[in-house]
All heavy atoms as a GROMACS GRO file, in nm:
protein
  576
    1MET      N    1  -1.323   2.541   1.906
    1MET     CA    2  -1.410   2.472   1.808
    1MET      C    3  -1.326   2.397   1.701
    1MET      O    4  -1.229   2.455   1.656
    1MET     CB    5  -1.489   2.585   1.735
    1MET     CG    6  -1.581   2.534   1.638
    1MET     SD    7  -1.690   2.665   1.572
    1MET     CE    8  -1.700   2.619   1.407
    2ASP      N    9  -1.360   2.280   1.668
    2ASP     CA   10  -1.281   2.197   1.581
    2ASP      C   11  -1.336   2.227   1.439
    2ASP      O   12  -1.453   2.204   1.404
    2ASP     CB   13  -1.300   2.048   1.614
    2ASP     CG   14  -1.221   1.961   1.525
    2ASP    OD1   15  -1.125   2.020   1.461
    2ASP    OD2   16  -1.242   1.847   1.518
    3THR      N   17  -1.242   2.285   1.353
    3THR     CA   18  -1.288   2.326   1.216
    3THR      C   19  -1.240   2.226   1.116
    3THR      O   20  -1.272   2.238   1.000
    3THR     CB   21  -1.227   2.460   1.182
    3THR    OG1   22  -1.083   2.452   1.195
    3THR    CG2   23  -1.278   2.569   1.276
    4GLN      N   24  -1.169   2.129   1.160
    4GLN     CA   25  -1.117   2.030   1.064
    4GLN      C   26  -1.208   1.914   1.056
    4GLN      O   27  -1.249   1.852   1.153
    4GLN     CB   28  -0.982   1.975   1.106
    4GLN     CG   29  -0.923   1.872   1.003
    4GLN     CD   30  -0.787   1.825   1.056
    4GLN    OE1   31  -0.743   1.856   1.155
    4GLN    NE2   32  -0.728   1.747   0.974
    5THR      N   33  -1.259   1.887   0.934
    5THR     CA   34  -1.346   1.772   0.918
    5THR      C   35  -1.287   1.680   0.813
    5THR      O   36  -1.228   1.719   0.719
    5THR     CB   37  -1.488   1.819   0.868
    5THR    OG1   38  -1.472   1.888   0.745
    5THR    CG2   39  -1.563   1.906   0.959
    6THR      N   40  -1.297   1.558   0.841
    6THR     CA   41  -1.247   1.452   0.744
    6THR      C   42  -1.356   1.353   0.717
    6THR      O   43  -1.426   1.313   0.805
    6THR     CB   44  -1.119   1.385   0.795
    6THR    OG1   45  -1.154   1.323   0.922
    6THR    CG2   46  -1.005   1.484   0.817
    7ASN      N   47  -1.350   1.310   0.596
    7ASN     CA   48  -1.450   1.206   0.559
    7ASN      C   49  -1.379   1.076   0.534
    7ASN      O   50  -1.443   0.983   0.475
    7ASN     CB   51  -1.520   1.250   0.431
    7ASN     CG   52  -1.616   1.367   0.460
    7ASN    OD1   53  -1.660   1.391   0.569
    7ASN    ND2   54  -1.640   1.448   0.357
    8ARG      N   55  -1.254   1.070   0.573
    8ARG     CA   56  -1.175   0.942   0.551
    8ARG      C   57  -1.229   0.834   0.638
    8ARG      O   58  -1.262   0.854   0.755
    8ARG     CB   59  -1.031   0.960   0.575
    8ARG     CG   60  -0.964   1.049   0.475
    8ARG     CD   61  -0.817   1.063   0.501
    8ARG     NE   62  -0.766   0.970   0.598
    8ARG     CZ   63  -0.652   0.978   0.662
    8ARG    NH1   64  -0.570   1.076   0.630
    8ARG    NH2   65  -0.610   0.900   0.753
    9GLN      N   66  -1.235   0.713   0.586
    9GLN     CA   67  -1.274   0.599   0.667
    9GLN      C   68  -1.148   0.554   0.739
    9GLN      O   69  -1.038   0.570   0.700
    9GLN     CB   70  -1.322   0.484   0.580
    9GLN     CG   71  -1.448   0.516   0.507
    9GLN     CD   72  -1.491   0.399   0.418
    9GLN    OE1   73  -1.410   0.305   0.393
    9GLN    NE2   74  -1.611   0.397   0.374
   10VAL      N   75  -1.179   0.495   0.852
   10VAL     CA   76  -1.067   0.442   0.939
   10VAL      C   77  -1.022   0.312   0.869
   10VAL      O   78  -1.103   0.226   0.839
   10VAL     CB   79  -1.117   0.420   1.081
   10VAL    CG1   80  -1.007   0.350   1.166
   10VAL    CG2   81  -1.164   0.544   1.147
   11ARG      N   82  -0.896   0.298   0.860
   11ARG     CA   83  -0.836   0.177   0.795
   11ARG      C   84  -0.858   0.056   0.886
   11ARG      O   85  -0.836   0.059   1.004
   11ARG     CB   86  -0.689   0.195   0.772
   11ARG     CG   87  -0.647   0.166   0.636
   11ARG     CD   88  -0.498   0.168   0.617
   11ARG     NE   89  -0.447   0.291   0.666
   11ARG     CZ   90  -0.314   0.311   0.693
   11ARG    NH1   91  -0.223   0.216   0.663
   11ARG    NH2   92  -0.271   0.424   0.734
   12LYS      N   93  -0.916  -0.050   0.828
   12LYS     CA   94  -0.942  -0.167   0.906
   12LYS      C   95  -0.843  -0.282   0.880
   12LYS      O   96  -0.855  -0.384   0.928
   12LYS     CB   97  -1.080  -0.220   0.872
   12LYS     CG   98  -1.188  -0.122   0.904
   12LYS     CD   99  -1.328  -0.164   0.858
   12LYS     CE  100  -1.432  -0.061   0.886
   12LYS     NZ  101  -1.557  -0.098   0.826
   13PHE      N  102  -0.739  -0.250   0.794
   13PHE     CA  103  -0.649  -0.354   0.753
   13PHE      C  104  -0.517  -0.336   0.834
   13PHE      O  105  -0.487  -0.230   0.880
   13PHE     CB  106  -0.604  -0.341   0.605
   13PHE     CG  107  -0.729  -0.348   0.518
   13PHE    CD1  108  -0.783  -0.244   0.458
   13PHE    CD2  109  -0.777  -0.477   0.489
   13PHE    CE1  110  -0.890  -0.258   0.363
   13PHE    CE2  111  -0.887  -0.494   0.402
   13PHE     CZ  112  -0.943  -0.382   0.340
   14HIS      N  113  -0.449  -0.446   0.848
   14HIS     CA  114  -0.313  -0.436   0.908
   14HIS      C  115  -0.227  -0.363   0.808
   14HIS      O  116  -0.253  -0.364   0.688
   14HIS     CB  117  -0.258  -0.589   0.916
   14HIS     CG  118  -0.135  -0.589   0.996
   14HIS    ND1  119  -0.014  -0.568   0.934
   14HIS    CD2  120  -0.104  -0.619   1.120
   14HIS    CE1  121   0.088  -0.582   1.016
   14HIS    NE2  122   0.032  -0.603   1.136
   15PRO      N  123  -0.129  -0.288   0.851
   15PRO     CA  124  -0.047  -0.202   0.756
   15PRO      C  125   0.015  -0.279   0.643
   15PRO      O  126   0.012  -0.232   0.534
   15PRO     CB  127   0.064  -0.154   0.848
   15PRO     CG  128   0.001  -0.140   0.981
   15PRO     CD  129  -0.093  -0.260   0.992
   16ALA      N  130   0.057  -0.402   0.662
   16ALA     CA  131   0.111  -0.483   0.558
   16ALA      C  132   0.000  -0.527   0.456
   16ALA      O  133   0.019  -0.517   0.334
   16ALA     CB  134   0.179  -0.609   0.612
   17ALA      N  135  -0.116  -0.557   0.507
   17ALA     CA  136  -0.231  -0.598   0.425
   17ALA      C  137  -0.278  -0.472   0.338
   17ALA      O  138  -0.310  -0.485   0.218
   17ALA     CB  139  -0.345  -0.650   0.499
   18TYR      N  140  -0.279  -0.357   0.403
   18TYR     CA  141  -0.317  -0.231   0.331
   18TYR      C  142  -0.220  -0.211   0.222
   18TYR      O  143  -0.260  -0.173   0.110
   18TYR     CB  144  -0.329  -0.122   0.428
   18TYR     CG  145  -0.356   0.011   0.369
   18TYR    CD1  146  -0.485   0.045   0.327
   18TYR    CD2  147  -0.260   0.108   0.347
   18TYR    CE1  148  -0.517   0.164   0.263
   18TYR    CE2  149  -0.293   0.228   0.293
   18TYR     CZ  150  -0.420   0.257   0.248
   18TYR     OH  151  -0.447   0.378   0.187
   19ALA      N  152  -0.086  -0.220   0.252
   19ALA     CA  153   0.016  -0.194   0.149
   19ALA      C  154   0.003  -0.289   0.033
   19ALA      O  155   0.012  -0.245  -0.083
   19ALA     CB  156   0.150  -0.194   0.207
   20MET      N  157  -0.030  -0.411   0.063
   20MET     CA  158  -0.045  -0.516  -0.040
   20MET      C  159  -0.165  -0.482  -0.128
   20MET      O  160  -0.159  -0.490  -0.250
   20MET     CB  161  -0.059  -0.652   0.024
   20MET     CG  162  -0.086  -0.766  -0.078
   20MET     SD  163   0.054  -0.784  -0.192
   20MET     CE  164   0.133  -0.918  -0.106
   21GLN      N  165  -0.276  -0.433  -0.064
   21GLN     CA  166  -0.400  -0.401  -0.142
   21GLN      C  167  -0.359  -0.280  -0.237
   21GLN      O  168  -0.399  -0.284  -0.351
   21GLN     CB  169  -0.504  -0.355  -0.042
   21GLN     CG  170  -0.632  -0.316  -0.111
   21GLN     CD  171  -0.729  -0.266  -0.013
   21GLN    OE1  172  -0.697  -0.193   0.084
   21GLN    NE2  173  -0.860  -0.296  -0.034
   22ARG      N  174  -0.285  -0.182  -0.184
   22ARG     CA  175  -0.250  -0.062  -0.267
   22ARG      C  176  -0.160  -0.108  -0.381
   22ARG      O  177  -0.172  -0.059  -0.487
   22ARG     CB  178  -0.189   0.042  -0.178
   22ARG     CG  179  -0.282   0.109  -0.088
   22ARG     CD  180  -0.393   0.181  -0.148
   22ARG     NE  181  -0.351   0.280  -0.246
   22ARG     CZ  182  -0.338   0.407  -0.231
   22ARG    NH1  183  -0.384   0.457  -0.113
   22ARG    NH2  184  -0.304   0.492  -0.321
   23GLN      N  185  -0.073  -0.202  -0.347
   23GLN     CA  186   0.022  -0.250  -0.456
   23GLN      C  187  -0.061  -0.316  -0.570
   23GLN      O  188  -0.035  -0.292  -0.686
   23GLN     CB  189   0.119  -0.347  -0.403
   23GLN     CG  190   0.213  -0.405  -0.497
   23GLN     CD  191   0.296  -0.524  -0.446
   23GLN    OE1  192   0.292  -0.555  -0.334
   23GLN    NE2  193   0.371  -0.589  -0.534
   24MET      N  194  -0.155  -0.400  -0.527
   24MET     CA  195  -0.240  -0.468  -0.630
   24MET      C  196  -0.317  -0.371  -0.714
   24MET      O  197  -0.327  -0.385  -0.836
   24MET     CB  198  -0.333  -0.566  -0.563
   24MET     CG  199  -0.261  -0.692  -0.506
   24MET     SD  200  -0.366  -0.825  -0.439
   24MET     CE  201  -0.492  -0.733  -0.350
   25ARG      N  202  -0.366  -0.265  -0.649
   25ARG     CA  203  -0.444  -0.162  -0.721
   25ARG      C  204  -0.353  -0.088  -0.819
   25ARG      O  205  -0.392  -0.060  -0.935
   25ARG     CB  206  -0.501  -0.064  -0.617
   25ARG     CG  207  -0.615   0.016  -0.678
   25ARG     CD  208  -0.674   0.110  -0.578
   25ARG     NE  209  -0.730   0.027  -0.461
   25ARG     CZ  210  -0.756   0.083  -0.341
   25ARG    NH1  211  -0.748   0.212  -0.325
   25ARG    NH2  212  -0.805   0.008  -0.247
   26ALA      N  213  -0.228  -0.066  -0.782
   26ALA     CA  214  -0.136   0.003  -0.868
   26ALA      C  215  -0.089  -0.090  -0.988
   26ALA      O  216  -0.089  -0.040  -1.102
   26ALA     CB  217  -0.009   0.047  -0.790
   27VAL      N  218  -0.080  -0.221  -0.969
   27VAL     CA  219  -0.056  -0.307  -1.079
   27VAL      C  220  -0.166  -0.313  -1.169
   27VAL      O  221  -0.153  -0.308  -1.297
   27VAL     CB  222  -0.026  -0.451  -1.019
   27VAL    CG1  223  -0.021  -0.553  -1.139
   27VAL    CG2  224   0.111  -0.451  -0.944
   28ARG      N  225  -0.296  -0.318  -1.122
   28ARG     CA  226  -0.411  -0.312  -1.208
   28ARG      C  227  -0.420  -0.184  -1.291
   28ARG      O  228  -0.448  -0.186  -1.411
   28ARG     CB  229  -0.541  -0.332  -1.128
   28ARG     CG  230  -0.566  -0.464  -1.079
   28ARG     CD  231  -0.702  -0.480  -1.021
   28ARG     NE  232  -0.704  -0.593  -0.932
   28ARG     CZ  233  -0.724  -0.580  -0.794
   28ARG    NH1  234  -0.740  -0.462  -0.746
   28ARG    NH2  235  -0.718  -0.684  -0.717
   29ARG      N  236  -0.385  -0.074  -1.228
   29ARG     CA  237  -0.386   0.055  -1.296
   29ARG      C  238  -0.277   0.052  -1.410
   29ARG      O  239  -0.290   0.111  -1.506
   29ARG     CB  240  -0.358   0.170  -1.196
   29ARG     CG  241  -0.403   0.300  -1.247
   29ARG     CD  242  -0.407   0.408  -1.139
   29ARG     NE  243  -0.275   0.424  -1.079
   29ARG     CZ  244  -0.251   0.418  -0.946
   29ARG    NH1  245  -0.336   0.401  -0.866
   29ARG    NH2  246  -0.128   0.435  -0.898
   30THR      N  247  -0.162  -0.015  -1.385
   30THR     CA  248  -0.054  -0.021  -1.477
   30THR      C  249  -0.098  -0.094  -1.601
   30THR      O  250  -0.076  -0.054  -1.711
   30THR     CB  251   0.065  -0.092  -1.418
   30THR    OG1  252   0.117  -0.020  -1.304
   30THR    CG2  253   0.180  -0.104  -1.518
   31MET      N  254  -0.169  -0.205  -1.578
   31MET     CA  255  -0.214  -0.282  -1.693
   31MET      C  256  -0.325  -0.229  -1.769
   31MET      O  257  -0.343  -0.249  -1.887
   31MET     CB  258  -0.256  -0.426  -1.642
   31MET     CG  259  -0.140  -0.513  -1.584
   31MET     SD  260  -0.175  -0.674  -1.530
   31MET     CE  261  -0.314  -0.653  -1.427
   32SER      N  262  -0.408  -0.145  -1.709
   32SER     CA  263  -0.524  -0.086  -1.774
   32SER      C  264  -0.495   0.058  -1.820
   32SER      O  265  -0.600   0.125  -1.861
   32SER     CB  266  -0.645  -0.091  -1.691
   32SER     OG  267  -0.630  -0.012  -1.573
   33ALA      N  268  -0.378   0.102  -1.815
   33ALA     CA  269  -0.342   0.242  -1.853
   33ALA      C  270  -0.374   0.274  -2.000
   33ALA      O  271  -0.351   0.185  -2.082
   33ALA     CB  272  -0.200   0.276  -1.817
   34ASP      N  273  -0.416   0.386  -2.023
   34ASP     CA  274  -0.446   0.432  -2.158
   34ASP      C  275  -0.325   0.478  -2.238
   34ASP      O  276  -0.324   0.471  -2.362
   34ASP     CB  277  -0.559   0.542  -2.167
   34ASP     CG  278  -0.698   0.489  -2.118
   34ASP    OD1  279  -0.719   0.369  -2.135
   34ASP    OD2  280  -0.773   0.569  -2.070
   35THR      N  281  -0.230   0.532  -2.172
   35THR     CA  282  -0.115   0.586  -2.234
   35THR      C  283   0.013   0.526  -2.172
   35THR      O  284   0.008   0.472  -2.063
   35THR     CB  285  -0.104   0.736  -2.218
   35THR    OG1  286  -0.092   0.774  -2.078
   35THR    CG2  287  -0.226   0.810  -2.270
   36VAL      N  288   0.122   0.538  -2.249
   36VAL     CA  289   0.256   0.483  -2.196
   36VAL      C  290   0.292   0.560  -2.072
   36VAL      O  291   0.340   0.505  -1.979
   36VAL     CB  292   0.361   0.498  -2.308
   36VAL    CG1  293   0.496   0.460  -2.251
   36VAL    CG2  294   0.323   0.412  -2.426
   37GLU      N  295   0.276   0.691  -2.071
   37GLU     CA  296   0.313   0.772  -1.952
   37GLU      C  297   0.236   0.737  -1.831
   37GLU      O  298   0.294   0.722  -1.723
   37GLU     CB  299   0.297   0.919  -1.986
   37GLU     CG  300   0.383   0.978  -2.090
   37GLU     CD  301   0.334   0.954  -2.233
   37GLU    OE1  302   0.217   0.908  -2.253
   37GLU    OE2  303   0.413   0.974  -2.321
   38GLU      N  304   0.107   0.710  -1.846
   38GLU     CA  305   0.022   0.671  -1.738
   38GLU      C  306   0.066   0.529  -1.682
   38GLU      O  307   0.074   0.510  -1.560
   38GLU     CB  308  -0.120   0.664  -1.777
   38GLU     CG  309  -0.219   0.640  -1.663
   38GLU     CD  310  -0.365   0.634  -1.715
   38GLU    OE1  311  -0.389   0.690  -1.827
   38GLU    OE2  312  -0.449   0.589  -1.640
   39SER      N  313   0.102   0.437  -1.783
   39SER     CA  314   0.144   0.312  -1.737
   39SER      C  315   0.280   0.321  -1.660
   39SER      O  316   0.295   0.251  -1.562
   39SER     CB  317   0.160   0.222  -1.862
   39SER     OG  318   0.212   0.098  -1.833
   40GLN      N  319   0.370   0.400  -1.713
   40GLN     CA  320   0.498   0.414  -1.642
   40GLN      C  321   0.483   0.469  -1.504
   40GLN      O  322   0.541   0.425  -1.406
   40GLN     CB  323   0.597   0.505  -1.724
   40GLN     CG  324   0.637   0.439  -1.853
   40GLN     CD  325   0.721   0.530  -1.938
   40GLN    OE1  326   0.708   0.655  -1.928
   40GLN    NE2  327   0.799   0.468  -2.030
   41ARG      N  328   0.395   0.570  -1.484
   41ARG     CA  329   0.366   0.633  -1.356
   41ARG      C  330   0.306   0.529  -1.261
   41ARG      O  331   0.352   0.513  -1.149
   41ARG     CB  332   0.275   0.752  -1.374
   41ARG     CG  333   0.263   0.836  -1.255
   41ARG     CD  334   0.174   0.954  -1.272
   41ARG     NE  335   0.184   1.016  -1.398
   41ARG     CZ  336   0.084   1.028  -1.490
   41ARG    NH1  337  -0.034   0.987  -1.461
   41ARG    NH2  338   0.100   1.082  -1.605
   42ALA      N  339   0.216   0.454  -1.309
   42ALA     CA  340   0.148   0.346  -1.230
   42ALA      C  341   0.246   0.240  -1.193
   42ALA      O  342   0.245   0.183  -1.084
   42ALA     CB  343   0.031   0.288  -1.300
   43ALA      N  344   0.335   0.208  -1.283
   43ALA     CA  345   0.443   0.102  -1.259
   43ALA      C  346   0.535   0.151  -1.140
   43ALA      O  347   0.578   0.073  -1.061
   43ALA     CB  348   0.517   0.069  -1.382
   44ARG      N  349   0.569   0.281  -1.142
   44ARG     CA  350   0.651   0.335  -1.038
   44ARG      C  351   0.585   0.317  -0.902
   44ARG      O  352   0.644   0.289  -0.804
   44ARG     CB  353   0.693   0.478  -1.066
   44ARG     CG  354   0.803   0.491  -1.174
   44ARG     CD  355   0.861   0.622  -1.176
   44ARG     NE  356   0.768   0.734  -1.212
   44ARG     CZ  357   0.730   0.774  -1.330
   44ARG    NH1  358   0.802   0.723  -1.439
   44ARG    NH2  359   0.643   0.862  -1.354
   45TRP      N  360   0.452   0.352  -0.898
   45TRP     CA  361   0.375   0.340  -0.779
   45TRP      C  362   0.364   0.190  -0.735
   45TRP      O  363   0.380   0.163  -0.618
   45TRP     CB  364   0.227   0.394  -0.795
   45TRP     CG  365   0.207   0.534  -0.774
   45TRP    CD1  366   0.204   0.639  -0.859
   45TRP    CD2  367   0.204   0.592  -0.641
   45TRP    NE1  368   0.189   0.754  -0.795
   45TRP    CE2  369   0.193   0.734  -0.659
   45TRP    CE3  370   0.200   0.541  -0.512
   45TRP    CZ2  371   0.177   0.822  -0.555
   45TRP    CZ3  372   0.194   0.630  -0.407
   45TRP    CH2  373   0.178   0.768  -0.434
   46ALA      N  374   0.348   0.100  -0.832
   46ALA     CA  375   0.344  -0.041  -0.794
   46ALA      C  376   0.476  -0.088  -0.738
   46ALA      O  377   0.479  -0.160  -0.637
   46ALA     CB  378   0.313  -0.124  -0.918
   47GLN      N  379   0.585  -0.040  -0.795
   47GLN     CA  380   0.718  -0.071  -0.740
   47GLN      C  381   0.738  -0.009  -0.602
   47GLN      O  382   0.790  -0.085  -0.510
   47GLN     CB  383   0.828  -0.025  -0.833
   47GLN     CG  384   0.966  -0.051  -0.784
   47GLN     CD  385   0.995  -0.198  -0.784
   47GLN    OE1  386   0.944  -0.276  -0.852
   47GLN    NE2  387   1.084  -0.241  -0.689
   48ALA      N  388   0.693   0.108  -0.574
   48ALA     CA  389   0.708   0.166  -0.442
   48ALA      C  390   0.622   0.088  -0.346
   48ALA      O  391   0.671   0.064  -0.230
   48ALA     CB  392   0.660   0.315  -0.451
   49TRP      N  393   0.508   0.052  -0.372
   49TRP     CA  394   0.420  -0.026  -0.283
   49TRP      C  395   0.475  -0.166  -0.262
   49TRP      O  396   0.474  -0.213  -0.148
   49TRP     CB  397   0.277  -0.032  -0.335
   49TRP     CG  398   0.199   0.085  -0.304
   49TRP    CD1  399   0.158   0.183  -0.392
   49TRP    CD2  400   0.156   0.134  -0.171
   49TRP    NE1  401   0.094   0.283  -0.328
   49TRP    CE2  402   0.093   0.262  -0.204
   49TRP    CE3  403   0.169   0.083  -0.049
   49TRP    CZ2  404   0.034   0.329  -0.090
   49TRP    CZ3  405   0.113   0.159   0.062
   49TRP    CH2  406   0.052   0.282   0.031
   50TYR      N  407   0.536  -0.227  -0.363
   50TYR     CA  408   0.602  -0.360  -0.350
   50TYR      C  409   0.715  -0.347  -0.248
   50TYR      O  410   0.726  -0.425  -0.161
   50TYR     CB  411   0.660  -0.406  -0.483
   50TYR     CG  412   0.747  -0.527  -0.472
   50TYR    CD1  413   0.687  -0.651  -0.454
   50TYR    CD2  414   0.887  -0.511  -0.473
   50TYR    CE1  415   0.768  -0.768  -0.443
   50TYR    CE2  416   0.966  -0.632  -0.455
   50TYR     CZ  417   0.907  -0.747  -0.446
   50TYR     OH  418   0.988  -0.861  -0.432
   51GLN      N  419   0.799  -0.241  -0.260
   51GLN     CA  420   0.906  -0.226  -0.167
   51GLN      C  421   0.852  -0.205  -0.019
   51GLN      O  422   0.908  -0.254   0.072
   51GLN     CB  423   0.996  -0.102  -0.207
   51GLN     CG  424   1.072  -0.141  -0.324
   51GLN     CD  425   1.144  -0.009  -0.384
   51GLN    OE1  426   1.128   0.096  -0.337
   51GLN    NE2  427   1.235  -0.028  -0.483
   52LEU      N  428   0.739  -0.132  -0.009
   52LEU     CA  429   0.685  -0.110   0.127
   52LEU      C  430   0.635  -0.239   0.185
   52LEU      O  431   0.653  -0.272   0.300
   52LEU     CB  432   0.569  -0.010   0.116
   52LEU     CG  433   0.492   0.022   0.245
   52LEU    CD1  434   0.590   0.081   0.346
   52LEU    CD2  435   0.375   0.112   0.223
   53VAL      N  436   0.564  -0.317   0.100
   53VAL     CA  437   0.511  -0.453   0.144
   53VAL      C  438   0.631  -0.535   0.186
   53VAL      O  439   0.622  -0.594   0.292
   53VAL     CB  440   0.434  -0.523   0.033
   53VAL    CG1  441   0.412  -0.672   0.070
   53VAL    CG2  442   0.306  -0.449   0.008
   54GLN      N  443   0.733  -0.544   0.119
   54GLN     CA  444   0.848  -0.624   0.153
   54GLN      C  445   0.908  -0.577   0.288
   54GLN      O  446   0.942  -0.656   0.367
   54GLN     CB  447   0.957  -0.624   0.045
   54GLN     CG  448   0.911  -0.694  -0.082
   54GLN     CD  449   0.865  -0.838  -0.055
   54GLN    OE1  450   0.933  -0.917   0.008
   54GLN    NE2  451   0.741  -0.870  -0.103
   55ARG      N  452   0.924  -0.447   0.299
   55ARG     CA  453   0.978  -0.388   0.426
   55ARG      C  454   0.887  -0.431   0.544
   55ARG      O  455   0.936  -0.470   0.653
   55ARG     CB  456   0.992  -0.237   0.408
   55ARG     CG  457   1.079  -0.177   0.516
   55ARG     CD  458   1.120  -0.039   0.475
   55ARG     NE  459   1.012   0.051   0.443
   55ARG     CZ  460   1.002   0.110   0.322
   55ARG    NH1  461   1.097   0.079   0.227
   55ARG    NH2  462   0.899   0.187   0.289
   56LYS      N  463   0.756  -0.420   0.530
   56LYS     CA  464   0.664  -0.449   0.636
   56LYS      C  465   0.668  -0.599   0.671
   56LYS      O  466   0.671  -0.635   0.788
   56LYS     CB  467   0.516  -0.414   0.598
   56LYS     CG  468   0.490  -0.264   0.586
   56LYS     CD  469   0.497  -0.199   0.721
   56LYS     CE  470   0.460  -0.050   0.706
   56LYS     NZ  471   0.473   0.013   0.834
   57LEU      N  472   0.680  -0.684   0.564
   57LEU     CA  473   0.687  -0.822   0.591
   57LEU      C  474   0.820  -0.862   0.664
   57LEU      O  475   0.818  -0.944   0.752
   57LEU     CB  476   0.673  -0.907   0.459
   57LEU     CG  477   0.535  -0.902   0.389
   57LEU    CD1  478   0.544  -0.969   0.258
   57LEU    CD2  479   0.433  -0.970   0.481
   58ASP      N  480   0.927  -0.794   0.624
   58ASP     CA  481   1.053  -0.816   0.688
   58ASP      C  482   1.041  -0.770   0.838
   58ASP      O  483   1.090  -0.840   0.929
   58ASP     CB  484   1.162  -0.742   0.624
   58ASP     CG  485   1.209  -0.804   0.495
   58ASP    OD1  486   1.174  -0.923   0.467
   58ASP    OD2  487   1.276  -0.735   0.411
   59GLN      N  488   0.973  -0.666   0.867
   59GLN     CA  489   0.958  -0.613   1.005
   59GLN      C  490   0.879  -0.714   1.083
   59GLN      O  491   0.912  -0.748   1.195
   59GLN     CB  492   0.889  -0.480   1.004
   59GLN     CG  493   0.978  -0.367   0.960
   59GLN     CD  494   0.900  -0.237   0.952
   59GLN    OE1  495   0.779  -0.230   0.970
   59GLN    NE2  496   0.973  -0.130   0.909
   60LEU      N  497   0.774  -0.772   1.026
   60LEU     CA  498   0.688  -0.871   1.099
   60LEU      C  499   0.771  -1.001   1.124
   60LEU      O  500   0.749  -1.058   1.231
   60LEU     CB  501   0.569  -0.902   1.009
   60LEU     CG  502   0.459  -0.791   1.003
   60LEU    CD1  503   0.347  -0.836   0.907
   60LEU    CD2  504   0.396  -0.768   1.141
   61GLN      N  505   0.851  -1.037   1.027
   61GLN     CA  506   0.927  -1.153   1.038
   61GLN      C  507   1.030  -1.141   1.154
   61GLN      O  508   1.054  -1.238   1.224
   61GLN     CB  509   0.998  -1.192   0.908
   61GLN     CG  510   1.074  -1.323   0.912
   61GLN     CD  511   1.140  -1.351   0.782
   61GLN    OE1  512   1.143  -1.266   0.688
   61GLN    NE2  513   1.189  -1.470   0.773
   62HIS      N  514   1.087  -1.022   1.179
   62HIS     CA  515   1.183  -1.002   1.272
   62HIS      C  516   1.125  -0.952   1.407
   62HIS      O  517   1.205  -0.929   1.498
   62HIS     CB  518   1.294  -0.907   1.219
   62HIS     CG  519   1.370  -0.963   1.113
   62HIS    ND1  520   1.323  -0.976   0.984
   62HIS    CD2  521   1.503  -1.010   1.110
   62HIS    CE1  522   1.414  -1.029   0.905
   62HIS    NE2  523   1.520  -1.049   0.977
   63ALA      N  524   1.003  -0.939   1.413
   63ALA     CA  525   0.942  -0.895   1.542
   63ALA      C  526   0.945  -1.003   1.643
   63ALA      O  527   0.930  -1.116   1.611
   63ALA     CB  528   0.791  -0.856   1.512
   64PRO      N  529   0.966  -0.960   1.771
   64PRO     CA  530   0.974  -1.065   1.869
   64PRO      C  531   0.838  -1.128   1.894
   64PRO      O  532   0.731  -1.068   1.883
   64PRO     CB  533   1.012  -0.987   1.997
   64PRO     CG  534   0.980  -0.848   1.967
   64PRO     CD  535   0.986  -0.837   1.822
   65ARG      N  536   0.843  -1.260   1.916
   65ARG     CA  537   0.713  -1.335   1.945
   65ARG      C  538   0.711  -1.368   2.093
   65ARG      O  539   0.806  -1.421   2.152
   65ARG     CB  540   0.716  -1.463   1.862
   65ARG     CG  541   0.725  -1.449   1.718
   65ARG     CD  542   0.595  -1.406   1.658
   65ARG     NE  543   0.601  -1.407   1.519
   65ARG     CZ  544   0.586  -1.298   1.433
   65ARG    NH1  545   0.575  -1.185   1.491
   65ARG    NH2  546   0.598  -1.317   1.303
   66TYR      N  547   0.600  -1.334   2.157
   66TYR     CA  548   0.586  -1.359   2.296
   66TYR      C  549   0.480  -1.464   2.315
   66TYR      O  550   0.372  -1.461   2.256
   66TYR     CB  551   0.542  -1.230   2.369
   66TYR     CG  552   0.648  -1.118   2.360
   66TYR    CD1  553   0.627  -1.018   2.278
   66TYR    CD2  554   0.759  -1.126   2.442
   66TYR    CE1  555   0.725  -0.916   2.262
   66TYR    CE2  556   0.856  -1.024   2.429
   66TYR     CZ  557   0.836  -0.920   2.342
   66TYR     OH  558   0.935  -0.822   2.332
   67LEU      N  559   0.516  -1.561   2.393
   67LEU     CA  560   0.422  -1.665   2.427
   67LEU      C  561   0.367  -1.648   2.571
   67LEU      O  562   0.437  -1.619   2.663
   67LEU     CB  563   0.489  -1.806   2.424
   67LEU     CG  564   0.553  -1.841   2.290
   67LEU    CD1  565   0.620  -1.972   2.295
   67LEU    CD2  566   0.437  -1.855   2.184
   68HIS      N  567   0.231  -1.649   2.582
   68HIS     CA  568   0.174  -1.626   2.716
   68HIS      C  569   0.112  -1.758   2.758
   68HIS      O  570   0.057  -1.837   2.691
   68HIS     CB  571   0.068  -1.520   2.704
   68HIS     CG  572   0.129  -1.393   2.681
   68HIS    ND1  573   0.196  -1.312   2.773
   68HIS    CD2  574   0.133  -1.314   2.559
   68HIS    CE1  575   0.237  -1.201   2.717
   68HIS    NE2  576   0.200  -1.202   2.584
   0.00000   0.00000   0.00000
């Protein structure tokens, strides 16, 4: 019997697009933070997502292209 239930939606975005979306959300959270600590925490998240986006874009750029 499967006892694990999840209500998570299946991601419909490409991983790079999803990371970019999360980065934008973190930047918005940084700008709208109520406290300095919250802003700093959100800025760290934005930076982490930025690095992830750049890494994904680099991977896509170096991926082999096949012509059929």
